[in-house]
Phi, psi and omega in degrees: 000138182251128178255134177247141180275331182254131179288154179290143176278140179280149179292330181297318182292317181290327178292322179295318179294322178293324179291323177295323177294320179294321179295323178295318179294318178299318178296318180297327180280319187275332185301315177299323178293320179295317179296319178298317178296321180295312180291324177295321177295318178296316179295317179297316179295323178295320178291324175295319176299316180296316180297316180298321178294321179292319177298315179297319179296316179295319180296311181297322179293316179295322179296318179291320181287332183282344179296153181296331178260006184286153179226162179297317181297317179296321179295320178294318179299316180295318179298317180291327177296318179297315181291320180294323179295342178252017178058043179246130180235182177064041181268156174236125182240125180227155183238145174224113358289159186288330181272085183287323186294328185260016182285144175281154179299139180090357179278131178291143181229128180243130176248130178242126177241129178228144182221135175293135181296335180291344184292338179239012182289141178277315185261333182080005178232171175109191187289344182266001181292128179080001181280140176249125178270126184224143178218147178235146174226130180241131178220162177266138179292134181283000000 
């Protein structure tokens, strides 16, 4: 008769331990990719939000300037209000032609609003770094 001092290990226990190790390795490999996807999605959504705000700002500004009683100053104030309500700063607003107040009825008027993409960036890195979001709106003077 053979006596053993150490009990035999069950196969079930060693298989469970090996699976836990594999899960740890899988997590170590996949976690950086998951984090990268999450931050890239946040940056992309943030840039879409910024673009939509710039488009809305250009439209509201052109609409205000195109009115028969509209002025350049009022159009700039409206554009900045739209951007400020969305916490966007560092905007550039330009008009073509520049003399909005003296335009004859039926004359086309173009408003261009541009904002640096870095102004709303979460991480400050990535494909949107240094990008300028710009939108134009053209209307006829009433």
